[in-house]
C-alpha positions as CSV (number, residue, x, y, z in Angstrom):
1,M,0.0,0.1,0.0
2,S,1.2,3.4,-0.7
3,E,1.5,6.1,1.9
4,L,-1.6,7.2,3.4
5,N,-2.7,10.8,2.1
6,L,-4.1,12.9,5.0
7,R,-6.0,15.1,2.6
8,R,-7.7,12.2,1.2
9,L,-8.6,10.8,4.4
10,R,-10.1,14.1,5.3
11,Y,-12.2,13.9,2.2
12,F,-13.4,10.5,2.8
13,L,-14.3,11.4,6.6
14,A,-16.4,14.4,5.3
15,V,-18.5,11.9,3.1
16,A,-18.5,9.4,6.0
17,D,-20.1,12.1,8.3
18,T,-22.6,13.5,5.8
19,L,-23.3,10.2,3.8
20,S,-23.5,12.5,0.7
21,F,-20.8,13.3,-1.9
22,G,-22.8,16.6,-2.8
23,R,-22.9,17.9,0.9
24,A,-19.6,16.9,1.6
25,A,-18.1,18.6,-1.5
26,Q,-20.0,21.8,-0.4
27,E,-18.5,21.6,3.0
28,L,-15.0,21.0,1.6
29,H,-15.4,23.8,-1.0
30,I,-14.4,21.5,-3.8
31,A,-16.2,20.1,-6.9
32,Q,-18.1,16.8,-6.4
33,P,-16.2,14.9,-9.2
34,V,-12.9,16.0,-7.6
35,L,-14.0,14.5,-4.3
36,S,-15.4,11.2,-6.0
37,R,-12.0,10.8,-7.8
38,Q,-10.0,11.3,-4.3
39,V,-12.1,8.8,-2.5
40,A,-11.8,6.3,-5.3
41,V,-8.0,6.8,-5.2
42,L,-8.1,6.1,-1.5
43,E,-10.0,3.0,-2.0
44,R,-7.6,1.9,-4.4
45,E,-4.7,2.5,-2.1
46,L,-6.4,0.7,0.7
47,G,-7.7,-2.1,-1.4
48,V,-11.1,-1.9,0.1
49,V,-14.6,-0.4,-0.8
50,L,-15.5,2.2,1.5
51,F,-18.9,3.2,0.5
52,E,-22.1,1.4,-1.0
53,R,-23.7,3.6,-3.5
54,S,-27.2,2.8,-4.6
55,A,-30.3,4.6,-5.6
56,R,-31.3,4.8,-1.9
57,G,-28.2,6.9,-1.2
58,T,-24.7,6.3,0.2
59,A,-23.8,4.0,3.1
60,L,-20.4,3.1,4.8
61,T,-19.2,-0.6,4.3
62,D,-18.0,-2.5,7.2
63,A,-14.3,-1.5,6.1
64,G,-15.6,2.2,5.8
65,R,-16.9,2.0,9.4
66,L,-13.5,0.8,10.5
67,I,-11.5,3.2,8.6
68,A,-13.7,6.1,9.7
69,E,-13.1,5.3,13.2
70,D,-9.3,4.7,13.0
71,G,-9.1,7.8,10.5
72,R,-10.3,10.3,12.9
73,Q,-7.8,9.1,15.6
74,L,-5.1,9.5,12.9
75,L,-6.2,13.0,12.1
76,R,-6.3,13.9,15.8
77,S,-2.8,12.6,16.2
78,A,-1.5,14.4,13.2
79,G,-3.1,17.6,14.5
80,A,-1.5,17.1,17.9
81,L,1.9,16.5,16.2
82,E,1.6,19.8,14.4
83,R,0.8,21.7,17.5
84,R,3.6,20.2,19.6
85,A,6.2,20.9,16.7
86,R,5.1,24.6,16.4
87,Q,5.4,24.8,20.3
88,A,8.9,23.2,20.2
89,A,9.9,25.7,17.6
90,E,9.0,28.5,20.0
91,G,11.4,27.3,22.4
92,I,9.0,27.5,25.1
93,E,8.2,24.8,27.5
94,R,4.4,24.4,27.7
95,L,1.9,22.3,29.2
96,A,-1.9,22.6,28.7
97,I,-4.1,21.1,31.5
98,G,-7.9,20.4,30.9
99,F,-10.3,20.3,33.6
100,M,-14.1,19.8,33.9
101,P,-16.1,22.2,35.9
102,G,-15.6,22.1,39.7
103,L,-12.3,20.2,39.5
104,L,-9.4,22.0,41.1
105,V,-6.2,22.1,39.3
106,T,-4.2,24.6,41.6
107,P,-2.1,22.0,43.5
108,I,-1.0,20.7,40.1
109,V,-0.3,24.0,38.7
110,Q,1.6,25.1,42.0
111,G,3.7,21.9,42.0
112,L,4.8,22.4,38.3
113,R,5.9,25.9,38.9
114,Q,8.0,24.7,41.7
115,S,9.6,22.2,39.6
116,F,9.7,24.1,36.4
117,P,9.8,27.9,37.2
118,D,10.0,28.9,33.5
119,I,7.2,26.8,32.3
120,R,4.1,28.1,30.4
121,I,1.0,26.6,32.0
122,E,-2.3,26.8,29.9
123,L,-5.8,25.9,31.5
124,V,-8.4,24.6,29.3
125,R,-12.1,24.4,30.6
126,T,-13.6,21.2,29.0
127,G,-17.0,19.8,29.0
128,W,-18.6,16.3,28.4
129,D,-18.5,16.7,24.7
130,D,-14.7,17.6,24.3
131,Q,-12.9,16.4,27.5
132,V,-11.4,13.5,25.4
133,E,-11.2,15.3,22.0
134,T,-8.9,18.1,23.4
135,I,-6.6,15.5,24.6
136,L,-6.4,13.5,21.4
137,D,-6.0,16.6,19.1
138,G,-3.3,18.1,21.1
139,R,-5.0,21.0,22.7
140,V,-4.6,19.5,26.0
141,D,-1.7,17.6,27.4
142,L,-3.0,16.3,30.6
143,G,-6.9,16.2,31.6
144,L,-8.7,16.0,34.7
145,V,-11.8,14.1,33.3
146,R,-15.2,12.7,34.8
147,L,-15.4,9.0,33.9
148,P,-16.3,6.9,32.1
149,V,-14.7,8.2,28.9
150,P,-13.7,6.2,25.8
151,R,-10.3,5.0,26.2
152,R,-9.1,4.4,22.9
153,G,-6.0,6.4,22.2
154,L,-5.7,7.3,25.9
155,Q,-4.1,6.3,29.1
156,V,-6.6,6.8,32.0
157,E,-6.1,6.5,35.8
158,V,-8.9,6.8,38.4
159,L,-8.1,9.4,41.1
160,F,-11.0,9.5,43.4
161,H,-14.7,9.0,43.6
162,E,-16.9,12.1,44.4
163,E,-20.5,12.4,45.7
164,R,-23.2,13.4,43.4
165,V,-26.1,15.6,44.3
166,V,-29.3,16.8,43.1
167,V,-29.9,20.4,41.9
168,L,-33.6,21.8,42.0
169,S,-35.3,25.1,41.6
170,A,-35.5,27.2,44.7
171,S,-39.3,26.9,44.4
172,H,-39.5,23.3,43.9
173,P,-41.7,21.3,46.4
174,L,-38.8,19.4,47.6
175,A,-36.3,22.3,47.9
176,T,-36.6,22.5,51.7
177,A,-35.8,18.8,52.2
178,E,-32.5,18.0,54.1
179,E,-31.8,15.0,51.7
180,L,-33.6,13.1,49.1
181,S,-33.7,9.7,47.5
182,P,-33.9,8.5,43.8
183,H,-37.5,7.0,44.8
184,T,-38.7,10.5,45.8
185,L,-37.2,12.2,42.8
186,A,-38.4,9.6,40.4
187,E,-41.7,11.3,39.8
188,Y,-40.0,14.6,38.6
189,E,-38.5,15.2,35.1
190,L,-34.7,14.5,34.7
191,I,-33.0,17.1,32.8
192,Q,-30.4,15.0,31.4
193,N,-29.8,11.6,29.7
194,P,-31.4,8.9,32.0
195,D,-28.2,7.0,31.2
196,A,-26.4,9.3,33.6
197,A,-28.6,8.4,36.6
198,P,-29.4,4.7,36.6
199,E,-30.9,4.9,40.1
200,W,-33.3,7.3,39.0
201,R,-34.2,5.1,36.1
202,A,-34.6,2.1,38.4
203,A,-36.7,4.1,40.9
204,R,-39.1,5.3,38.2
205,L,-39.5,1.8,36.7
206,A,-40.2,0.5,40.3
207,R,-43.0,3.2,40.7
208,G,-44.4,2.0,37.4
209,L,-43.5,5.3,35.6
210,P,-42.1,5.4,31.9
211,V,-38.6,6.1,31.5
212,P,-38.1,8.7,28.5
213,A,-35.7,8.0,25.8
214,G,-32.4,9.6,26.0
215,G,-33.3,12.4,23.7
216,D,-31.6,15.7,23.1
217,H,-30.4,16.7,26.5
218,P,-27.9,19.5,27.4
219,H,-24.5,18.6,28.2
220,E,-23.5,22.2,29.2
221,V,-24.0,22.6,33.2
222,E,-25.1,26.3,32.5
223,I,-28.0,25.2,30.3
224,K,-28.9,22.4,32.9
225,L,-29.2,25.0,35.6
226,E,-31.2,27.3,33.6
227,R,-33.7,24.5,32.8
228,V,-33.7,23.5,36.4
229,A,-34.3,27.0,37.7
230,A,-37.2,27.5,35.3
231,S,-39.0,24.2,35.8
232,S,-39.8,21.3,38.3
233,G,-37.2,19.3,36.5
234,V,-34.2,18.2,38.4
235,A,-30.5,17.2,37.6
236,F,-27.9,15.2,39.1
237,L,-24.4,16.8,39.3
238,P,-21.0,16.1,40.8
239,A,-21.0,17.9,44.2
240,S,-18.0,20.1,43.2
241,T,-19.7,21.2,40.0
242,A,-22.8,22.1,41.9
243,R,-20.9,24.2,44.3
244,F,-18.8,25.8,41.6
245,Y,-22.1,27.0,39.9
246,T,-23.8,28.3,43.1
247,R,-26.8,30.5,42.1
248,P,-29.7,31.9,44.4
249,D,-32.5,30.3,42.2
250,V,-31.3,26.8,42.6
251,V,-30.7,24.6,45.5
252,V,-28.3,21.6,46.1
253,R,-29.4,18.5,48.2
254,P,-27.5,15.3,49.0
255,V,-28.9,12.0,47.6
256,P,-27.4,9.2,49.8
257,G,-28.8,6.5,47.3
258,L,-26.7,7.8,44.3
259,A,-23.5,6.2,43.5
260,P,-20.6,8.5,43.5
261,G,-18.9,9.7,40.3
262,P,-15.2,8.6,39.4
263,V,-12.7,11.3,38.4
264,G,-9.6,10.4,36.6
265,V,-6.5,11.7,34.8
266,A,-6.0,11.2,31.1
267,W,-3.3,11.8,28.6
268,A,-2.5,10.6,25.1
269,A,-1.3,7.1,24.9
270,G,2.3,6.8,24.2
271,R,3.0,10.3,25.2
272,E,6.0,10.8,27.8
273,S,8.2,13.7,28.8
274,T,9.7,14.8,32.2
275,L,7.1,17.6,32.4
276,L,4.2,15.3,31.6
277,N,5.3,12.8,34.0
278,R,5.8,15.1,36.8
279,A,2.2,16.4,36.1
280,I,0.8,13.0,36.3
281,T,2.7,12.5,39.6
282,L,1.2,15.7,40.9
283,T,-2.4,14.5,40.0
284,H,-1.9,11.5,42.4
285,T,-1.6,13.8,45.3
286,L,-5.1,14.7,44.6
287,R,-6.0,11.2,45.3
288,A,-5.4,11.7,49.0
289,S,-6.2,15.5,49.2
290,L,-9.2,15.9,47.0
291,T,-11.6,13.9,48.9
292,T,-15.4,14.6,48.7
293,E,-15.4,16.7,51.8
294,R,-12.5,19.0,50.5
295,V,-13.9,19.2,47.1
296,L,-17.2,20.4,48.7
297,D,-15.5,23.0,51.0
298,A,-12.8,24.2,48.8
299,G,-13.5,27.9,48.6
300,T,-17.1,27.7,47.8
301,A,-20.3,28.8,49.8
302,P,-23.2,26.3,50.4
303,A,-25.6,26.5,47.4
304,G,-29.3,27.4,48.2
305,P,-30.9,28.3,51.4
């Protein structure tokens, strides 16, 4: 097989994402015949058929689905290599740390600056949609992530488990309760994917209530809280995230029957450097110091009345 052409791979992925040569060509700003020829060349180079074309439309073959999955990873790795090469050319030692809302990176930053006084540290706030993507494409060197995450292309270690709580509108009928249970909360709308709260799902089924499909639920914490504040719906959040987003129209209540959520550290598989290794070592100090109690009390005021 000849050397893989990344441009052709990008063209193929554009068609794989849209399942339309016409729409993909428009997105790529090239003529459709050019796109078709480039995909055909890639098929010859790989020795496989990537798409099934029929009157009903375009579909990926089994080989196409596999190449699409591997190809996305390859393009992310290529992008990460380009970023690191540019940074090395600048002659500046740099480390980008990603973190999910509520997770504290200050101990890591302080430890790195003690060991590497001239280092440039960048902090990247991530979300559920991109906490892995930012590591794979090189925007982040080390990420504090909320698990589970897809582990392909990553090295992941669990650091600790954190209490999860429920957030409700300040005017919610249950807002004054000292603590709540999944059974009590089961009758109320869940403003997130039910897969994120199997205890709520089980309680709802036990009460003979239908469980809504996954649907299009918001991933952004800010949007979840806006919807909670404006309705009788509820959402489950890591305790540190709920405390980080303290607001007067939302209250936070403990839910003893809710399983804690794991927090981990992740970095690109195969990456190794003195700086990265030191940062990984520093995250392990969080395993002992960032217990649930410390996360709850770290510089935040109680949420709600």
